[in-house]
C-alpha positions, 0 to 999 in steps of 0.5 A: 777714433781714426779708423785709418789707424789700427793698433794691434792688441797684445794678443795679436802682437804675440801671434805675429811674434810666435808666427815669426819664431816658427817660420824663422826656425823653419828658414834656419833649418831648411835653407841655412841649417844654421841658427843665424837663420833665426836673425830673420826673426825681427824682420819677419816679425815686422812683415807679419805685424805690418800685414796685421795692421793692414788686415785689421784696419781693412776689416774695421773699415768694412765693418763700419761700412756696413753699419753705416749702410744699415744706419742710412737704411734706418734714417732713410725709413724714419724720414719717410715715416715723418720723423725729423732728421735729428730724431731719425739719427736717434732712432738709427742709434737704437737700431744699431744698438740692437743689431750690433750692440753698444760696443760697435763702431757705428753705435758709439759714432751715433751716440757721439753724434746725437750727443753733439747734436743735442748740444746745437752742433750742425749734423753736417758737421758731425758727418763731416768729421766722421767722413775724415775719420772713416777713411771710407770714400762712400761716407765721405761722399754722403757727408759732402752731398748731405752738407749741400743739401742742408744748405740748399735744402735737398731732398734728403730721402732721395740723397740717402736713398742714392747713397745706399743704392750706390753702396750696396752695388759696390759691395754686392760686386765686392762679395761676388769677386770674393767668391769667385777668387775664393778657390784661387786664394785656396790654391795660392796658399796651397802653392806657398807651402809646396816649395817649403815641403819639397825642401823639408822632403829633401832635407829629411830623406836625402840630407847629403844632397843638400849639404853642398849648399850649406856652410859655405858662401856660395851656398848661403848667397844661393839660398838666400836668393831662393828664399828672396825669390820665394818671398817675393812670388808669395807677396806678388801672388797675394797682391794679384788676388787682392782685388778692390772695387 
């Protein structure tokens, strides 16, 4: 499996479509007061679909990284207990299966790696293939160092502990950042809907006040410009708060 490619399920596609339909209806009613605003639904669907793919890819890679971290802990403990490298990875498979289940990403990867290793395929080659598909810089770095140590006879326990320390530090930093910006993200979500509520309030309570913006080219252009600016601000705010380590 290539973890850099995420395919939406039918349920996720339906969710994106329903969201696009609802938002398209709101835009048609508030910004244009005409059904042709619904013509934006395909565009909105493409946007929501792209965002869902990005979120799904990121969540799956984060999940894979957490499971890989736990697998490395088991490998390190097994090596310290006197296990061979191959048996250490088998022990990691059993541990990950207990922690995350047989259907977890890392459990399937470890099962495939151990099966291939039993057929005399070098472990460093299997890790390199996994690193290429994972899309994770830490896994790729570990794979390179592991292959070098395997050729030169390095201390695997030290290498694994160094990788664990580096990954733990990075993920702890990411969690701290997410905690710090959580309130800002909530504020951003609230501010995103405020303009819509203001426009809806004016539309419902003082519909005649907005009539000048509907049914004429100048009004359509003005409302389209407002809609584009509003969408751009929402995307910019999300990009600012999307902090990566």
